[in-house]
C-alpha positions as CSV (number, residue, x, y, z in Angstrom):
1,M,0.0,0.0,0.0
2,N,1.3,3.6,-0.9
3,V,-1.6,5.8,0.1
4,N,-0.3,9.1,1.3
5,T,3.3,7.9,0.8
6,P,5.4,10.8,-1.0
7,S,7.7,8.4,-2.7
8,V,8.2,4.6,-2.8
9,T,11.8,3.5,-2.1
10,P,13.2,-0.1,-2.3
11,T,13.1,-0.1,1.6
12,T,9.4,0.8,1.9
13,R,8.6,-1.7,-0.8
14,T,10.5,-4.4,1.0
15,L,8.6,-3.4,4.2
16,A,5.3,-3.6,2.6
17,W,6.1,-7.1,1.2
18,C,7.1,-8.3,4.6
19,L,3.9,-7.0,6.0
20,H,1.8,-8.8,3.3
21,L,3.7,-12.0,3.9
22,L,3.3,-11.9,7.6
23,I,-0.6,-11.4,7.5
24,A,-0.6,-14.4,4.9
25,G,1.3,-16.6,7.0
26,L,-0.7,-15.8,10.3
27,L,-4.0,-16.5,8.4
28,V,-2.7,-19.7,6.9
29,L,-1.6,-20.7,10.4
30,A,-5.1,-20.1,11.9
31,A,-6.7,-22.1,9.2
32,V,-4.2,-25.1,9.3
33,R,-4.4,-25.2,13.2
34,A,-8.1,-25.2,13.1
35,L,-8.2,-28.2,10.6
36,A,-5.4,-30.0,12.3
37,D,-6.1,-29.6,16.1
38,G,-9.8,-30.5,15.8
39,L,-11.0,-27.1,17.1
40,P,-14.7,-26.5,16.9
41,H,-16.1,-25.3,13.7
42,P,-12.9,-25.8,11.8
43,G,-14.6,-25.2,8.4
44,W,-15.8,-21.8,9.6
45,I,-12.4,-20.8,10.8
46,A,-10.8,-21.7,7.6
47,A,-13.5,-19.9,5.6
48,A,-13.2,-16.8,7.8
49,A,-9.4,-16.8,7.2
50,A,-9.8,-17.3,3.6
51,A,-12.3,-14.5,3.3
52,C,-10.0,-12.1,5.4
53,A,-7.2,-13.0,3.0
54,A,-9.4,-12.3,0.0
55,V,-10.4,-8.8,1.3
56,Y,-6.7,-8.0,2.2
57,V,-5.4,-9.0,-1.2
58,A,-8.1,-7.0,-3.0
59,G,-6.9,-3.7,-1.4
60,P,-3.4,-3.6,-3.1
61,A,-5.0,-4.9,-6.4
62,L,-7.5,-2.1,-6.7
63,P,-6.3,1.2,-8.2
64,R,-8.8,3.3,-6.2
65,V,-7.7,1.9,-3.0
66,R,-4.0,2.6,-3.8
67,A,-4.7,6.1,-4.8
68,S,-7.5,7.3,-2.4
69,R,-7.4,7.7,1.3
70,P,-11.1,7.4,1.9
71,A,-11.2,4.2,-0.2
72,A,-8.1,2.7,1.7
73,V,-9.9,3.6,5.1
74,R,-13.0,1.7,4.0
75,W,-10.8,-1.3,2.8
76,L,-9.2,-1.2,6.2
77,A,-12.6,-1.2,8.0
78,A,-13.5,-4.3,5.8
79,V,-10.3,-6.2,6.6
80,G,-10.8,-5.3,10.3
81,A,-14.5,-6.7,10.1
82,M,-13.3,-10.0,8.8
83,W,-10.7,-10.1,11.3
84,L,-13.2,-9.7,14.1
85,V,-15.2,-12.6,12.7
86,L,-12.0,-14.8,12.7
87,L,-11.2,-13.6,16.1
88,A,-14.6,-14.6,17.4
89,L,-14.2,-18.1,15.9
90,S,-10.5,-18.8,16.8
91,A,-8.1,-17.7,19.5
92,D,-5.3,-17.8,16.7
93,G,-6.8,-14.6,15.2
94,V,-5.2,-12.7,18.1
95,W,-1.8,-12.9,16.3
96,V,-3.1,-11.0,13.2
97,A,-3.6,-8.0,15.4
98,F,0.1,-7.1,15.2
99,P,0.3,-6.5,11.5
100,L,-3.0,-4.6,11.7
101,Y,-1.5,-2.3,14.0
102,F,1.0,-1.2,11.2
103,L,-1.8,-0.9,8.7
104,Q,-3.8,1.3,10.9
105,L,-0.9,3.6,11.9
106,H,0.0,3.8,8.1
107,L,-3.3,4.6,6.6
108,L,-5.1,6.7,9.4
109,A,-4.4,10.0,10.9
110,R,-2.3,10.1,14.1
111,R,-5.3,10.4,16.6
112,A,-7.6,8.0,14.6
113,A,-4.6,5.4,14.3
114,L,-4.1,5.6,18.0
115,A,-7.7,4.9,18.7
116,A,-7.8,2.1,16.2
117,V,-4.7,0.5,17.6
118,A,-6.0,0.7,21.2
119,G,-9.4,-0.7,19.9
120,T,-7.6,-3.6,18.3
121,A,-5.6,-4.4,21.2
122,L,-8.6,-4.4,23.4
123,A,-10.5,-6.7,21.2
124,A,-7.6,-9.1,20.9
125,I,-7.3,-9.2,24.7
126,G,-11.0,-9.8,25.1
127,A,-11.3,-12.4,22.6
128,Y,-8.4,-14.3,23.9
129,A,-9.8,-14.2,27.4
130,A,-13.2,-15.4,26.0
131,H,-11.6,-18.3,24.2
132,T,-9.7,-19.4,27.3
133,G,-12.6,-18.8,29.8
134,S,-10.5,-16.7,32.2
135,F,-8.5,-13.5,32.3
136,A,-5.1,-12.8,33.8
137,P,-2.9,-9.6,33.5
138,A,-0.4,-11.6,31.5
139,M,-2.8,-12.0,28.7
140,A,-2.8,-8.2,28.1
141,I,1.0,-7.9,28.0
142,G,1.3,-9.4,24.4
143,P,-1.2,-7.3,22.5
144,A,-0.3,-4.2,24.6
145,L,3.4,-4.6,24.0
146,G,2.9,-5.3,20.3
147,A,0.8,-2.1,20.0
148,A,3.5,-0.1,21.8
149,V,6.2,-1.5,19.5
150,A,4.2,-0.9,16.5
151,V,3.5,2.8,17.4
152,A,7.2,3.3,18.2
153,V,8.5,1.8,15.0
154,V,6.0,3.6,12.7
155,W,6.3,7.0,14.4
156,G,10.2,6.7,14.4
157,Y,10.2,5.8,10.7
158,Q,7.9,8.6,10.0
159,A,10.2,11.0,11.8
160,L,13.2,9.8,9.9
161,Y,11.3,10.0,6.6
162,R,10.4,13.7,7.3
163,E,14.1,14.5,8.1
164,S,15.3,12.6,5.0
165,E,12.7,14.7,2.9
166,Q,14.0,17.8,4.5
167,R,17.6,17.0,3.7
168,R,16.6,16.0,0.2
169,R,14.9,19.4,-0.5
170,L,17.8,21.2,1.2
171,I,20.3,19.3,-1.3
172,E,18.1,20.3,-4.2
173,E,18.1,23.9,-3.2
174,L,21.9,23.8,-2.7
175,T,22.3,22.2,-6.1
176,A,20.1,24.8,-7.7
177,T,21.9,27.6,-5.9
178,R,25.4,26.1,-7.0
179,A,24.2,25.9,-10.6
180,D,23.0,29.6,-10.4
181,L,26.2,30.6,-8.8
182,A,28.2,28.7,-11.5
183,E,26.2,30.4,-14.3
184,A,26.7,33.7,-12.7
185,Q,30.3,33.3,-12.4
186,H,30.6,32.1,-16.0
187,T,28.6,35.1,-17.2
188,A,30.9,37.4,-15.1
189,G,33.9,35.7,-16.5
190,V,32.7,36.1,-20.0
191,L,31.9,39.7,-19.5
192,A,35.3,40.3,-17.9
193,E,37.0,38.7,-20.8
194,R,35.1,40.7,-23.2
195,E,35.9,43.9,-21.3
196,R,39.6,42.9,-21.3
197,L,39.6,42.2,-24.9
198,A,37.9,45.4,-25.8
199,R,40.2,47.4,-23.7
200,E,43.2,45.7,-25.4
201,I,41.9,46.2,-28.7
202,H,41.2,49.9,-28.0
203,D,44.6,50.5,-26.5
204,T,46.6,48.7,-29.3
205,L,44.9,47.9,-32.6
206,A,42.4,50.9,-32.6
207,Q,45.0,53.3,-31.6
208,G,47.4,52.0,-34.1
209,L,44.7,52.1,-37.0
210,T,43.9,55.6,-35.9
211,S,47.7,56.7,-36.3
212,I,47.8,55.0,-39.7
213,Q,44.9,56.9,-40.9
214,L,46.2,60.3,-39.6
215,L,49.6,59.7,-41.0
216,L,48.2,58.8,-44.5
217,R,46.0,62.0,-44.3
218,A,49.2,64.1,-43.5
219,A,51.0,62.5,-46.3
220,E,48.1,63.1,-48.6
221,R,48.2,66.8,-47.7
222,A,52.0,67.1,-47.9
223,L,52.3,65.3,-51.3
224,P,51.8,68.2,-53.8
225,Q,54.2,70.6,-51.9
226,A,56.5,68.4,-50.0
227,P,57.1,65.0,-51.3
228,E,59.9,64.3,-48.7
229,N,57.5,64.9,-45.9
230,A,54.8,62.6,-47.6
231,A,57.4,59.9,-47.9
232,R,58.3,60.2,-44.2
233,F,54.7,60.0,-43.2
234,V,54.2,57.0,-45.5
235,G,57.1,55.3,-43.8
236,Q,55.8,56.1,-40.4
237,A,52.4,54.6,-41.4
238,R,54.0,51.5,-42.7
239,Q,55.8,51.1,-39.4
240,A,52.6,51.5,-37.4
241,S,50.9,48.8,-39.7
242,V,53.8,46.5,-38.8
243,D,53.4,47.1,-35.2
244,N,49.6,46.6,-35.4
245,L,50.1,43.4,-37.3
246,A,52.4,42.2,-34.4
247,E,49.7,42.9,-32.0
248,A,47.0,41.2,-34.0
249,R,49.3,38.1,-34.2
250,R,49.9,38.2,-30.4
251,F,46.0,38.1,-30.0
252,V,45.7,35.1,-32.3
253,A,48.6,33.4,-30.5
254,A,46.9,34.0,-27.1
255,L,43.6,32.5,-28.2
256,T,45.1,29.5,-30.0
257,P,45.0,26.3,-27.9
258,P,48.6,25.3,-26.7
259,A,48.5,22.1,-28.6
260,L,48.4,24.0,-32.0
261,E,50.7,26.7,-30.9
262,G,53.7,26.6,-33.2
263,S,52.8,23.2,-34.7
264,S,50.4,21.6,-37.2
265,L,47.2,19.8,-36.6
266,A,48.8,16.7,-37.5
267,D,51.5,17.0,-34.9
268,A,48.9,17.9,-32.3
269,L,46.9,14.9,-33.1
270,E,50.1,12.6,-33.0
271,R,51.0,14.0,-29.6
272,L,47.4,13.4,-28.4
273,C,47.6,9.6,-29.5
274,A,51.0,9.2,-27.7
275,T,49.8,10.9,-24.5
276,T,46.6,8.8,-24.5
277,A,48.5,5.5,-25.1
278,A,51.1,6.5,-22.4
279,R,48.6,7.4,-19.8
280,H,45.8,4.8,-20.3
281,G,47.6,1.8,-21.5
282,I,45.8,1.3,-24.9
283,A,47.4,1.3,-28.3
284,V,46.5,4.5,-30.1
285,R,47.7,4.7,-33.7
286,F,47.9,8.0,-35.7
287,R,47.6,8.0,-39.5
288,L,48.1,11.0,-41.8
289,T,46.8,10.4,-45.4
290,G,46.3,12.5,-48.6
291,D,47.6,16.0,-49.6
292,P,47.5,18.6,-46.9
293,R,44.9,21.3,-47.3
294,P,44.4,24.5,-45.5
295,L,41.8,25.1,-42.8
296,P,41.0,28.1,-40.6
297,T,42.4,27.9,-37.1
298,A,39.0,27.6,-35.6
299,Q,38.1,24.6,-37.6
300,E,41.5,22.8,-36.8
301,V,40.8,23.7,-33.0
302,A,37.4,22.0,-33.5
303,L,39.0,18.9,-35.1
304,L,41.5,18.6,-32.3
305,R,38.8,19.0,-29.5
306,T,36.7,16.4,-31.3
307,A,39.6,13.9,-31.3
308,Q,40.3,14.8,-27.6
309,S,36.7,14.1,-26.7
310,A,36.3,10.9,-28.7
311,L,39.5,9.5,-27.4
312,A,38.3,10.4,-23.8
313,N,35.1,8.5,-24.4
314,T,36.9,5.6,-25.7
315,V,39.1,5.4,-22.5
316,R,36.1,5.9,-20.1
317,H,33.3,3.9,-21.7
318,A,34.4,1.7,-24.6
319,G,36.6,-0.8,-22.8
320,A,38.8,-0.7,-26.0
321,T,42.3,-2.2,-26.4
322,T,43.1,-0.3,-29.7
323,A,42.1,3.0,-31.2
324,E,43.1,4.9,-34.3
325,V,43.1,8.5,-35.3
326,T,43.3,9.5,-39.0
327,L,43.8,12.9,-40.4
328,G,42.7,12.6,-44.0
329,H,42.4,14.8,-46.9
330,P,39.7,13.4,-49.4
331,A,38.7,15.6,-52.3
332,G,37.7,19.1,-51.1
333,Q,37.7,18.2,-47.3
334,V,39.9,17.8,-44.2
335,A,38.5,15.0,-41.9
336,V,39.5,13.4,-38.6
337,H,38.3,9.8,-38.2
338,I,38.5,8.1,-34.9
339,T,37.7,4.4,-34.4
340,D,38.1,1.9,-31.6
341,D,37.5,-1.8,-31.1
342,G,35.4,-1.3,-27.8
343,T,31.9,-2.5,-26.9
344,G,30.1,0.0,-29.0
345,F,26.5,1.2,-28.3
346,D,23.2,1.9,-30.0
347,P,23.3,5.6,-31.1
348,S,19.5,5.7,-31.2
349,R,19.3,4.9,-27.5
350,L,21.6,7.5,-26.1
351,P,20.4,8.8,-22.7
352,E,19.5,12.3,-22.3
353,P,22.3,14.5,-20.8
354,D,22.4,14.5,-16.7
355,P,24.2,16.7,-14.7
356,Q,24.6,13.5,-11.4
357,S,25.2,10.9,-13.7
358,G,27.1,13.3,-17.8
359,G,26.0,12.6,-21.5
360,F,27.1,15.9,-23.2
361,G,30.1,14.9,-25.1
362,L,28.5,13.9,-28.5
363,R,26.2,16.9,-28.3
364,A,29.1,19.3,-27.6
365,M,31.1,17.9,-30.5
366,R,28.1,18.0,-32.9
367,T,27.4,21.6,-31.9
368,R,30.9,22.7,-32.2
369,I,31.4,21.2,-35.7
370,H,28.0,22.2,-37.1
371,S,28.5,25.9,-35.9
372,L,31.7,26.1,-38.1
373,G,30.2,24.6,-41.3
374,G,31.3,21.0,-40.8
375,T,29.6,17.5,-40.6
376,L,29.9,15.0,-37.8
377,T,28.9,11.4,-38.4
378,L,28.8,8.5,-35.8
379,D,28.7,4.7,-36.5
380,S,28.5,2.2,-33.7
381,A,26.7,-0.9,-32.6
382,P,26.9,-3.1,-29.6
383,G,30.0,-5.3,-29.9
384,R,31.2,-3.7,-33.2
385,G,33.2,-0.8,-31.8
386,T,32.6,2.9,-32.6
387,A,33.7,5.1,-35.6
388,L,33.3,8.9,-35.6
389,T,34.2,11.3,-38.3
390,A,34.4,15.0,-38.2
391,A,35.0,16.9,-41.6
392,F,35.3,20.5,-42.9
393,P,35.4,21.6,-46.6
394,A,38.9,22.7,-47.4
395,D,40.4,25.3,-49.7
396,P,41.3,23.7,-53.2
397,A,44.9,24.7,-53.1
398,P,47.2,22.8,-50.7
399,R,49.0,25.0,-48.1
400,T,52.8,24.6,-48.4
401,T,54.1,26.9,-45.7
402,S,52.0,27.3,-42.5
403,S,52.6,26.7,-38.8
404,L,49.3,24.9,-38.7
405,A,49.7,22.6,-41.7
406,P,51.9,19.5,-42.1
407,S,54.9,20.0,-44.5
408,A,54.4,16.5,-46.0
409,G,54.4,15.7,-49.8
410,A,51.7,14.1,-51.7
411,H,52.1,10.7,-50.1
412,T,52.8,11.2,-46.4
413,P,54.0,8.0,-44.5
414,V,51.8,6.5,-41.8
415,R,52.9,7.4,-38.3
416,T,51.9,5.1,-35.5
417,H,52.2,5.0,-31.7
418,P,52.4,1.3,-30.6
419,E,51.0,0.0,-27.3
420,P,53.5,0.8,-24.4
421,E,55.3,-2.2,-22.9
422,A,53.7,-1.6,-19.4
423,R,50.8,0.4,-18.4
424,P,51.5,3.4,-16.1
């Protein structure tokens, strides 16, 4: 029974089943003893026990009883009435009073539950005295003590449950507050970074461009009458443009990931494979195929980040022994292809992203690649490993000299990083 229970936990479900089994066992015991011990009216006793069991089973089976307190109270009254019939026929019905205490304390309000428990205990004491034909104070100890124990257990559990619910709500509030604080800190950081970049650009690039503009205007005014002055102004403007270009390159270098700073995408991917193999003890091979083609820095960064995230997923979730990262240059494209021999999964059954549990990697990769005009494809199945490809359209002419492009020829040899001799 889960009437008025805010949440059903495995513990409460186990306790409910224990209560069901206890009532069933006591009713079976009363019927068997009536038939085996030759008590008066054994057939009526067995019938009363069966009727009580039938009424009890009907309660959890009826949706209305499970969902409505008034219906549950009426069901409890019907169970109590059948128990009184059994109690009138057999002294063994006294034992059923103990699980009835728990039902009453669970389904009724506190005052009504106390009254029902007291009435049940008195009925059990009176019926037992009537069946034995005498009364002694010891006869009242069992039912009274059982009632006291039931009240203490149920009220203690309810107190613990209320405290647990309070803690759960407090944790939810703290989690929400922490999320709001993190978002506020992130927003503040973004605004601070924007302000810093705006200040840097204003103090360097904007001022330099203004100087170039003023020098060129001065040269334009001096050109007819004083060519030597115009040449001097043009030289100064040229030097200002050189300084501004150096500042612009400094900004680009500051915004470029360290893995790509001063090296090519192929070198960064090869270092990533070597680092992953050395740190996690799986064989990670790197392959470079095709003619090098140019890509903007943002797209190269996106391909590197995709490879990093895919290899991280392979290490954490795939259970793979080997993986391969291929930087390919098919016609009109630059693509990074990551494969592993892990357990694989069904892409159509990916869980929704959770904050306790994760699940944002593929969505983040897809968003990053698509926002820069690329494509991301995923191929996986249980037991068949995983293959992921991220690709961008490339410039038609190969790039011969660039810090972010490999300086290989038309047929670049394959580079591999074998599995380490021993795991770290």
